[in-house]
ZAMIKE-480889 format. One record per residue (C-alpha): x, y, z; residue in three letters. Coordinates in steps of 0.1 Angstrom, whole numbers, plus 5000, padded with zeros to 4 digits. Example, Ala and Ser with C-alpha at 12.3 -4.5 7.8 and 13.67 -1.06 7.14 Angstrom:
# ZAMIKE-480889
512349555078Ala;513749895071Ser;
This chain:
# ZAMIKE-480889
455460652815Unk;458860672801Unk;460560332807Unk;464460292805Unk;466759982814Unk;469760132828Unk;472859902822Unk;474659752854Unk;477859912863Unk;480759712849Unk;483059692874Unk;485559422885Unk;484959262918Unk;487659442934Unk;486759782924Unk;482959712931Unk;483759632967Unk;486159912974Unk;483260142965Unk;481059942989Unk;483459983016Unk;484060363011Unk;480260433014Unk;477460303035Unk;475360273002Unk;475159912992Unk;476759822958Unk;474259852931Unk;474159542907Unk;471359652885Unk;468959912882Unk;465659992863Unk;463960322861Unk;460360452851Unk;460060832848Unk;457361072844Unk;456061432851Unk;453161472875Unk;453061842867Unk;455262112852Unk;458462122873Unk;457461792891Unk;459161472881Unk;458961142894Unk;461360852891Unk;460560502902Unk;463760322907Unk;464059922914Unk;467659862924Unk;469059512931Unk;472059552954Unk;474459362975Unk;471859423004Unk;468859302984Unk;465959492964Unk;465459852969Unk;462360022955Unk;462760422955Unk;460360672946Unk;461961012939Unk;459861332935Unk;461961642924Unk;460161962926Unk;461362282908Unk;461362552936Unk;461862832914Unk;458962822889Unk;456462972910Unk;453962722898Unk;454762462924Unk;454462462962Unk;454562222990Unk;451862233019Unk;451062023049Unk;448161803044Unk;445761643073Unk;442461523078Unk;439561783070Unk;438361693105Unk;441461813121Unk;445061683130Unk;443561483158Unk;441961263132Unk;444161023112Unk;443860963074Unk;445860783049Unk;447860973023Unk;445660862995Unk;442561023011Unk;444661343019Unk;445961362983Unk;442461312970Unk;440861572990Unk;443561852991Unk;444061862952Unk;447761782956Unk;449361622926Unk;451461422948Unk;452061352985Unk;453861143012Unk;453361083048Unk;454461363073Unk;455861383108Unk;455961113134Unk;452961113158Unk;451560963190Unk;448460763191Unk;447560833227Unk;445860993243Unk;444861133209Unk;446761113176Unk;448861423175Unk;452261523156Unk;455561533176Unk;456961833157Unk;455662183143Unk;453362233111Unk;452862553096Unk;450862633063Unk;450862973047Unk;451863143080Unk;449362973101Unk;450662763131Unk;448862423130Unk;450962243156Unk;453762383176Unk;457362243180Unk;458362023212Unk;460262193237Unk;463762163253Unk;465561823246Unk;462461693228Unk;462761943201Unk;463061783168Unk;464161913135Unk;461962093108Unk;461962123071Unk;460562493066Unk;460162723035Unk;459963093038Unk;457363303022Unk;460263403000Unk;460563042988Unk;463862973004Unk;464062613021Unk;465862493053Unk;466262193075Unk;467062283110Unk;465362363144Unk;462562593154Unk;462362683190Unk;458962803202Unk;457562913234Unk;453762953235Unk;451963133265Unk;448663283273Unk;448763633291Unk;446063723315Unk;445664093304Unk;444164193337Unk;446664033362Unk;449763993340Unk;449763613349Unk;451163393322Unk;450263043315Unk;452562823295Unk;451062613267Unk;453062283264Unk;451162173231Unk;449662383204Unk;447062113189Unk;448861843209Unk;447761613235Unk;449861463266Unk;449261163287Unk;447361243318Unk;446561583305Unk;448761723331Unk;450361963305Unk;448362273293Unk;446962223258Unk;445562493234Unk;443162343210Unk;442162543177Unk;439662433150Unk;442762283132Unk;442462023161Unk;439061923153Unk;435561993161Unk;435661913199Unk;437961973228Unk;438861703253Unk;436061723276Unk;436261533310Unk;439261313301Unk;440761333337Unk;439861353373Unk;439861723375Unk;439761863341Unk;439262243334Unk;438662373300Unk;438462733292Unk;436762843259Unk;438163153244Unk;436463353217Unk;437863673200Unk;440463683229Unk;437963673257Unk;437063383282Unk;433663293269Unk;433062963293Unk;434762763319Unk;433862393325Unk;435362153349Unk;434761783343Unk;432161883318Unk;431261803282Unk;433761883254Unk;433362223239Unk;432762293203Unk;435862443193Unk;434962803174Unk;436662933143Unk;437563253160Unk;439063123192Unk;440362823210Unk;440162603241Unk;442662573267Unk;442462233285Unk;444462083315Unk;443861853344Unk;444462013378Unk;444862353360Unk;445662703376Unk;443262853348Unk;440362723370Unk;440763053388Unk;439763263356Unk;436563423353Unk;434163493324Unk;435163803304Unk;438963783312Unk;440963903283Unk;443563673273Unk;446563713249Unk;448063443228Unk;451863493226Unk;454163293206Unk;457863363206Unk;460163183183Unk;463763193167Unk;461863153133Unk;458463343129Unk;455763113117Unk;454163403103Unk;456863433078Unk;456663073068Unk;455162943038Unk;455162573049Unk;456862383080Unk;456862013088Unk;458661843116Unk;460561523111Unk;462561273133Unk;466361343124Unk;468461563102Unk;470161293078Unk;472161533057Unk;473561853068Unk;475862063046Unk;476461763023Unk;477361533053Unk;475261213061Unk;474461223099Unk;471861123126Unk;470761383152Unk;467561293170Unk;465160993165Unk;467460723151Unk;465560403140Unk;468460143139Unk;468459903109Unk;467059893075Unk;463560003072Unk;461160183049Unk;461960553048Unk;460360893040Unk;462361213036Unk;462561543023Unk;465561753013Unk;466762052993Unk;469762132969Unk;472362352980Unk;471262642958Unk;467462572969Unk;466562532934Unk;465062182939Unk;463262012966Unk;463461632967Unk;461061382984Unk;461861022987Unk;460160712997Unk;462160383002Unk;460360063006Unk;460959773030Unk;459759473049Unk;457759353019Unk;460559182997Unk;462559512996Unk;465559573021Unk;464859923032Unk;467860153041Unk;469460273073Unk;469260643083Unk;472660703073Unk;472160523040Unk;469160753035Unk;471161043042Unk;473760923015Unk;470860862991Unk;469561222993Unk;473061332986Unk;473361122956Unk;470261302943Unk;471861642946Unk;470661732981Unk;472861933005Unk;470361903034Unk;467661663042Unk;465561523071Unk;463561193075Unk;459961203080Unk;457860913098Unk;458860593081Unk;458160223086Unk;454460123080Unk;453760503074Unk;455860523043Unk;453560603015Unk;453660792982Unk;450560902961Unk;450061082929Unk;446961242914Unk;447861452883Unk;445361682869Unk;444861412841Unk;443761152866Unk;440461082879Unk;441560922913Unk;444660902933Unk;447060632931Unk;449460462957Unk;452760452939Unk;455260282964Unk;454759972981Unk;453560033018Unk;454959773043Unk;451559683057Unk;450159613022Unk;447659893028Unk;448460273035Unk;448660353073Unk;446060633086Unk;448660903096Unk;448261263112Unk;449861453088Unk;451261453049Unk;453461673028Unk;451561752995Unk;452861872962Unk;450562122946Unk;450862272910Unk;449162592901Unk;449662552864Unk;446662452843Unk;447562182813Unk;447462332778Unk;447062142747Unk;449261822742Unk;452661892728Unk;454161522732Unk;452861182740Unk;454560862754Unk;453260532741Unk;453160262766Unk;452959882757Unk;452159592779Unk;454959392763Unk;457159422732Unk;457059062725Unk;453858882712Unk;452358592691Unk;450458632660Unk;446958702668Unk;447558762704Unk;446559122716Unk;449159352732Unk;447359642751Unk;448660002746Unk;448060332760Unk;449460672759Unk;450260952781Unk;450161322768Unk;451961622782Unk;451762002772Unk;454862202763Unk;455562232800Unk;455361902808Unk;451961912826Unk;450061582821Unk;447061612798Unk;443861432798Unk;443561202768Unk;440361152748Unk;440460792738Unk;438260852710Unk;440761082694Unk;443760842694Unk;444560692663Unk;447160412657Unk;448760202628Unk;451259922626Unk;453559772600Unk;454259412590Unk;450459352584Unk;449659422620Unk;446459592630Unk;445459832660Unk;441759852673Unk;440259932707Unk;443859992726Unk;445159672713Unk;447759572687Unk;447559252670Unk;450359102651Unk;449858922618Unk;453158752610Unk;456758692624Unk;458958972624Unk;459359322639Unk;456359562635Unk;456259922644Unk;453260052661Unk;452660432658Unk;450060622678Unk;449060972672Unk;446961232694Unk;446361592685Unk;449461602663Unk;451861432685Unk;453061092678Unk;455360802693Unk;456460492679Unk;457660162694Unk;458659832681Unk;456859482690Unk;458559162679Unk;456258902666Unk;457458542671Unk;456258242651Unk;453458042663Unk;453957912700Unk;454757522704Unk;454557502740Unk;452457652769Unk;453457692806Unk;451757862837Unk;452957962870Unk;450357692881Unk;451957362875Unk;450057122897Unk;446957152919Unk;446256962950Unk;442857072962Unk;440056972985Unk;436356992973Unk;435257352967Unk;438657502965Unk;439357752939Unk;442557822920Unk;443258092894Unk;445357992864Unk;447458292855Unk;450958392841Unk;450358202810Unk;453458202785Unk;454058032752Unk;457357942736Unk;457857932699Unk;460057692681Unk;463457892693Unk;462357892730Unk;461358262728Unk;458758342753Unk;455858592752Unk;452658632774Unk;449458512763Unk;446158652780Unk;443958402796Unk;441258542773Unk;443058392745Unk;443358032762Unk;440557762760Unk;440157562791Unk;439057212793Unk;438856942821Unk;439756572819Unk;438256372847Unk;435556452872Unk;437656702891Unk;436057022888Unk;434757292864Unk;436457612849Unk;434857952850Unk;437158162828Unk;440658092844Unk;439258002876Unk;438957632886Unk;436757502913Unk;437357152927Unk;434356912925Unk;433456672955Unk;434856372938Unk;437956242953Unk;440356172921Unk;442856262896Unk;442556452864Unk;443756752842Unk;443057102835Unk;443957132796Unk;444957482784Unk;444757512748Unk;445957792722Unk;445357682685Unk;447257362682Unk;449257382713Unk;448157222748Unk;449357212783Unk;447956972809Unk;447857072847Unk;447656772869Unk;444956792894Unk;444256592926Unk;441156632946Unk;441256512984Unk;443856453011Unk;445056173034Unk;445156333068Unk;447856233093Unk;447856403129Unk;451056563137Unk;450656673171Unk;448056783201Unk;448457073224Unk;447656893259Unk;450757043275Unk;453357313272Unk;456357053275Unk;457757113241Unk;456657483233Unk;457457833244Unk;456358183239Unk;458558443220Unk;457858783204Unk;459059033180Unk;460259283188Unk;460759153222Unk;461159473239Unk;457659603226Unk;455359303222Unk;454459063250Unk;453458683244Unk;452558423269Unk;451258063266Unk;448957853288Unk;446957543284Unk;443057603280Unk;440357383286Unk;438457523256Unk;439757253234Unk;438557143199Unk;439756793204Unk;441156623236Unk;441256803269Unk;443357093262Unk;444457363237Unk;447357623238Unk;446257973244Unk;448558233229Unk;448158573245Unk;449558873227Unk;449959243232Unk;450259443201Unk;448659753216Unk;452259933219Unk;453359923183Unk;452059963148Unk;454859823129Unk;455959473121Unk;455059253152Unk;454658893160Unk;453858663189Unk;455058293185Unk;454457943197Unk;457757803194Unk;458757453194Unk;461757353217Unk;462457033194Unk;460957103159Unk;458456833149Unk;459356663116Unk;456656683087Unk;457456333075Unk;457456243037Unk;456156523012Unk;452856673028Unk;451056933005Unk;449457123035Unk;449457173072Unk;446057203088Unk;445157353123Unk;442257423144Unk;442257763155Unk;439857973178Unk;440158323167Unk;439658673182Unk;438458863151Unk;441059133157Unk;442359113121Unk;445958973126Unk;447658713104Unk;448458363113Unk;451358203098Unk;454057923105Unk;457657883098Unk;458957553084Unk;462657453076Unk;463857213048Unk;466656943054Unk;469257183039Unk;468557453064Unk;466357693044Unk;463357843063Unk;460157953046Unk;456858103060Unk;453557953051Unk;450058123055Unk;447057973074Unk;445158333070Unk;445958683063Unk;443258803086Unk;441758633116Unk;438358773112Unk;436458503132Unk;436058423169Unk;434858043167Unk;436957743161Unk;438157733123Unk;439957463105Unk;442657633084Unk;445157523060Unk;448657643048Unk;450157523014Unk;453557363019Unk;455657432989Unk;457257162967Unk;460857112976Unk;463856892969Unk;465156903004Unk;462656693026Unk;461756643052Unk;460556993066Unk;460357053101Unk;458157293119Unk;459857593138Unk;456857793152Unk;453357903145Unk;452758273150Unk;450258553149Unk;451358893134Unk;450659223120Unk;452759473099Unk;450459773100Unk;448059953125Unk;445559673123Unk;445059443154Unk;446759693178Unk;445159503207Unk;446059303236Unk;444058973229Unk;444558603228Unk;443758293202Unk;443657923209Unk;445257663188Unk;444557283190Unk;445656993169Unk;447957013138Unk;447556773108Unk;449556683077Unk;447656673046Unk;449156433020Unk;447756412983Unk;445956092971Unk;448255882948Unk;446355812915Unk;447655632885Unk;448855932860Unk;446955972828Unk;448756022798Unk;450056362795Unk;449956482759Unk;451056852765Unk;452857012736Unk;456557022742Unk;459157222724Unk;461457012704Unk;464857132709Unk;467057102679Unk;470357062699Unk;469156772719Unk;470556462709Unk;474056312703Unk;476456492679Unk;480056322670Unk;482956532678Unk;484156702646Unk;487656832637Unk;488157132660Unk;485357002684Unk;485356902718Unk;483256692744Unk;482456832777Unk;480756662806Unk;479056802836Unk;478156542862Unk;477056502898Unk;479356372923Unk;479556302960Unk;483056202970Unk;481756083005Unk;478855902991Unk;479655782959Unk;482755572970Unk;480455352991Unk;478755192961Unk;480654962939Unk;480955092903Unk;479755442907Unk;483155612908Unk;484555382884Unk;481755492859Unk;482155872864Unk;486055812859Unk;485555622826Unk;483155872814Unk;485556172822Unk;488556002805Unk;486355982773Unk;485656342771Unk;487856642767Unk;486756852799Unk;484856702829Unk;483256922855Unk;481956792888Unk;479057012906Unk;480556932938Unk;484156882952Unk;486056592938Unk;488556402960Unk;492256312952Unk;491255972942Unk;489156092912Unk;491556372904Unk;494456112901Unk;492455882881Unk;491056142854Unk;493556202828Unk;491656492810Unk;490856842820Unk;489056812852Unk;487157112867Unk;484757152898Unk;482057392909Unk;482157302945Unk;480057632953Unk;483057842946Unk;483058132920Unk;485158072891Unk;485758092852Unk;487757902828Unk;487457842788Unk;488157582764Unk;488657622727Unk;484657632720Unk;483257702753Unk;483457962783Unk;482657782817Unk;481257982845Unk;480957822878Unk;478658002902Unk;478457962940Unk;474757902951Unk;475157732983Unk;472457972999Unk;470057942968Unk;471158282959Unk;474058442941Unk;473858762963Unk;473858582995Unk;476258302985Unk;478958532969Unk;477858882959Unk;480858962936Unk;479458692912Unk;476858962902Unk;479759202894Unk;481158942869Unk;477858872853Unk;476659232848Unk;480159352838Unk;482759122820Unk;480558822809Unk;479259022778Unk;482859042765Unk;483358672760Unk;484358542727Unk;483358172728Unk;480258072711Unk;478957842738Unk;478357952776Unk;478157692803Unk;476957802834Unk;477157542864Unk;475457572899Unk;474857312927Unk;471157402927Unk;468557522901Unk;467557872892Unk;463857812891Unk;461357532905Unk;461957322933Unk;465057372953Unk;465657692932Unk;466558042941Unk;464858172973Unk;464558502957Unk;462358472925Unk;463158812913Unk;466958732915Unk;466358432895Unk;464358642869Unk;467358902868Unk;469958632863Unk;467758492834Unk;467558842819Unk;471258862818Unk;471658512803Unk;468858592779Unk;471158902767Unk;473958642758Unk;471458432740Unk;470258732720Unk;473958802711Unk;473858452693Unk;475458252721Unk;474557912730Unk;473657932769Unk;473357632789Unk;472757642827Unk;473557302844Unk;472357262879Unk;472256992905Unk;468856862914Unk;467056532926Unk;465856462889Unk;467256512854Unk;465356762833Unk;465657012805Unk;463557332799Unk;464357582772Unk;463357962780Unk;464158262756Unk;466958022739Unk;468557962774Unk;468857602781Unk;468157502817Unk;469357142824Unk;469156972857Unk;471256662865Unk;470856442896Unk;473356572922Unk;472156462957Unk;473856232980Unk;473655882971Unk;472255713002Unk;470655382987Unk;471155172957Unk;467955282944Unk;469555632942Unk;472455502921Unk;470055482888Unk;469455852892Unk;473055962889Unk;473156152857Unk;475356372835Unk;475056592805Unk;477556562777Unk;478056862753Unk;479656862719Unk;480957172708Unk;482057172671Unk;483157492653Unk;479857502634Unk;477357322657Unk;476657222693Unk;474556962709Unk;473956792742Unk;472656472758Unk;471656372793Unk;472256022804Unk;472455812835Unk;475755612842Unk;
């Protein structure tokens, strides 16, 4: 797959946000693309955008409608349109090279689409009538595509009497069966049968009434006929042998259509974004289909949401189609239905390529499939894909190739016929590159005469190891997977190290390792997991066992209330049940999820939020489940007002009482409070009316053990240490300061003033008061959670607003500067200040935003800049990552004299030819 990093739009804040105000589309901060061909003339782009409204994940199919080799068709379950299936299965069975979910549909009384479906002139499902008529994307047999409305009337003519019977639903079902339905073999194998009190069904074969049943068994629907079905139907007067004529009148003859699929709303008409029918307000996952003005391209787009992605409004969706060259477009079913799948002729199995909001693809009634009639030829070009382009000597880097013929059809690759070579002493074998020595190596892969080359930078040996698992608090028998391991070389440059290259060992009787999976022992105690690579080691502290403290018991409803989301579609209620695990009562949460298959929840909300005292590691709860598959979570809020969801279980698959635990994240802003406990679902699982019981909530605290000696390998930073100011040099200090608190403690403000007056520039992370400003005679700056820039002779200072633990949420225009002007600075040293850290405890709530900021700062470091990020925290620390130095200084309010010793600062020396820093306490 071709991978491109797209540079962010370098705009001033004023210009950037004027663009935002003139368009409903969010301002794009950063964009990355992956592009590939799924067949000749079928192009896919995966676009991840970071915008002023959050993250967007787009998948865009562009189909050449002029080649004659591609076509789009409706897909549905092979058993018929009354049987739902997920898009992956539809694509697998149909032979499509790609597919998305199709029209909106009803669940009851039987699954059926809202709109029209036509394949190759065959009517599969009729349009709705009158004011209920919805838009359609349709393509004529000549190949021209349209977005508009198809009005149909379906009737049955009694050829003996001339009587007409109006068919309300062609392969559709309506509540109460009071409207006449016509069911063909495309509906399924069986008709409705006796679904209502006075149900009449007429079997028609070759245009003649062959059988009549009232409240009888369902008919087998024939291939050469249909079944008419209705409750209290006038059809009951028909007799066997009566000739009937099926009449379909329409403004667009379905016999002349190659394809038609109904949708919810026209979102782009003649180049203008609009909303015509079904309007789903807010930002949600979306699926849609559009066509360019000249008809040469059909565009199909999915937009993810609700799972870390922001989704789009319908108007934004229309604007998006316009940005991809469409003139007309229509949205299909979205939300939890939004799914895109690919299965090229070079693939053995279908692959979901978007991120469905429910985690798995929803079963839907219809889909839109993209089909290719071209057969792949010989490989004409290949694309080399690397797992990473950074590595350490001896650490394998996986590689693979994709091959395409001269028409861009994907070609199956025979791995045995692939050859590879590398420079700088590196080797290639078994699909892996292995570097030998520091420097840039070129890897060249050849297949059937086609080749591709990529560069891999090999660092010096790692001197420090890190893992996403920094500490383990476990109960006996718990399992933890150690993953995301990186190494740092002596310059702080990072690269991944596979767990297969790591030696794991245990210190203390805390458990055992199997590969990279740790299983806790039954011994209450303290120890380490040691990760080792060559002569570099990292210890992960492990504690086994918890001290349990009861938080509350549910003996009454005094401090709790029921709530639900969305309130108009989900019902929730509470009562006290005598079926208690402990004590005399448990709270019974009754919920009704039967009316909605999108995100929904029922809450036990606290009127006065209980305080989780101290620093608990887990929240324990007794739950009697209903085995309906919903998830159980809780919402907690820290002392700075930031809320987080914690998970007890992703699926309630039990019906007895179980003790469940949820991990409480490490934080800087203790104590937490408990806002609610809730049951929820984001897809078509748990579409039921049911109840669960909740009884007793506990706080679990880790045992305190005396720390063993931690001999982890640590990068020795050559810049850390005092450096005297030379000619043309300067001192710069960044310090924590609290104008309201520090003045209450004798000597604190004096110490800060004295330090500021001994350096050239001082920066306080919080606002300073007039007393400090008057007392400091040197250059005095502040962060104060206000975006600003300034410069000294040798340093550029960027103060960022992180008041909401996010640049985007705090002040989005900061990103405009970072992605635009920052790379043009001339100073050698860059000091970035913020009141909260980027990573770790108290860090950015959006981890992907934190990674993006790091990537932009790494770009500066790769340009030869010294980059220092100084952040307020509750402890002083330094971590180097990719040559960027993350320095935390204590910047929390001074509440006690014990806090005074924590107040710290970082002092920089910026000389013309050297830079250094030290961290100290006042």
